Structure formats: C-alpha cells, structure tokens
Wavefront OBJ file of the C-alpha trace (Angstrom):
o trace
v 0.000 0.000 0.000
v 1.297 3.440 -0.900
v 1.981 5.987 1.824
v 1.069 8.906 -0.419
v -2.524 9.903 -1.204
v -1.442 10.820 -4.751
v -1.602 8.463 -7.692
v 1.594 7.758 -9.604
v 0.992 10.321 -12.378
v 0.224 13.034 -9.830
v 3.405 12.247 -7.891
v 5.441 12.420 -11.087
v 4.040 15.878 -11.819
v 4.736 17.060 -8.277
v 8.280 15.657 -8.296
v 9.007 17.269 -11.660
v 7.733 20.645 -10.471
v 9.742 20.463 -7.243
v 12.913 19.558 -9.135
v 12.364 22.497 -11.494
v 11.896 24.840 -8.526
v 15.055 23.535 -6.865
v 16.947 24.029 -10.133
v 15.593 27.562 -10.381
v 16.661 28.312 -6.808
v 20.165 26.989 -7.510
v 20.419 29.168 -10.624
v 19.254 32.150 -8.562
v 21.946 31.424 -5.977
v 24.618 31.230 -8.672
v 23.475 34.555 -10.117
v 23.382 36.063 -6.618
v 26.909 34.845 -5.898
v 28.206 36.251 -9.198
v 26.531 39.628 -8.696
v 27.729 39.821 -5.099
v 31.318 39.017 -6.003
v 31.264 41.566 -8.810
v 29.945 44.259 -6.468
v 32.353 43.296 -3.675
v 35.376 43.333 -5.959
v 34.149 46.664 -7.286
v 34.389 48.122 -3.785
v 30.782 47.825 -2.575
v 31.043 46.062 0.795
v 27.470 46.852 1.847
v 25.968 44.226 -0.460
v 27.644 41.207 1.147
v 25.424 40.828 4.238
v 22.047 41.165 2.445
v 23.236 38.780 -0.257
v 24.284 36.284 2.392
v 20.857 36.466 3.999
v 19.170 36.030 0.616
v 21.361 33.025 -0.100
v 20.420 31.476 3.253
v 16.743 31.999 2.415
v 17.290 30.237 -0.915
v 19.046 27.405 0.891
v 16.158 27.056 3.331
v 13.631 26.979 0.487
v 15.557 24.337 -1.435
v 16.087 22.268 1.715
v 12.382 22.468 2.568
v 11.399 21.385 -0.933
v 13.863 18.497 -0.741
v 12.391 17.388 2.590
v 8.905 17.498 1.105
v 10.152 15.494 -1.862
v 11.596 12.807 0.414
v 8.384 12.738 2.490
v 6.358 12.192 -0.678
v 8.002 8.781 -0.859
v 7.768 6.023 -3.431
l 1 2 3 4 5 6 7 8 9 10 11 12 13 14 15 16 17 18 19 20 21 22 23 24 25 26 27 28 29 30 31 32 33 34 35 36 37 38 39 40 41 42 43 44 45 46 47 48 49 50 51 52 53 54 55 56 57 58 59 60 61 62 63 64 65 66 67 68 69 70 71 72 73 74
C-alpha cells in the first residue's frame, strides 16, 4: 500500500515541479553569488550581508522542498 494519497501520475508531476523549482533556486543562488562578487570586488562592501541572507533563504527553500520530496516517498 502506498503511503502517499497521490496516484503515480500526480506524484510524477509534483516531483518534476519540485525539481524544477530547486533548479531555479540553484540558478538564482549562482546569479546572486556572481553579482555579489562583482559588487564586492568593485568596492561595494554593503551588499555582502544582504546577499548572504538572501542566499540562506534560498538554501532554506531548497532544503524544505527536498524534505517534502523525500516525504512524498515512493
């Protein structure tokens, strides 16, 4: 018996969407890192702390989605 209330096709759609969102978050983090490094090397030190907080928020979102994905189960 399956632990999830979703049928197989619904789970596949949910898993695909979650993986796309995680990929989007990772791309956002890479862009954020690049923009932050460019600003920092350009002499703007004020951007580092807010960018670090934003990156931690992205990490928390991706981690939460991953936990949900693992809880969805086979």
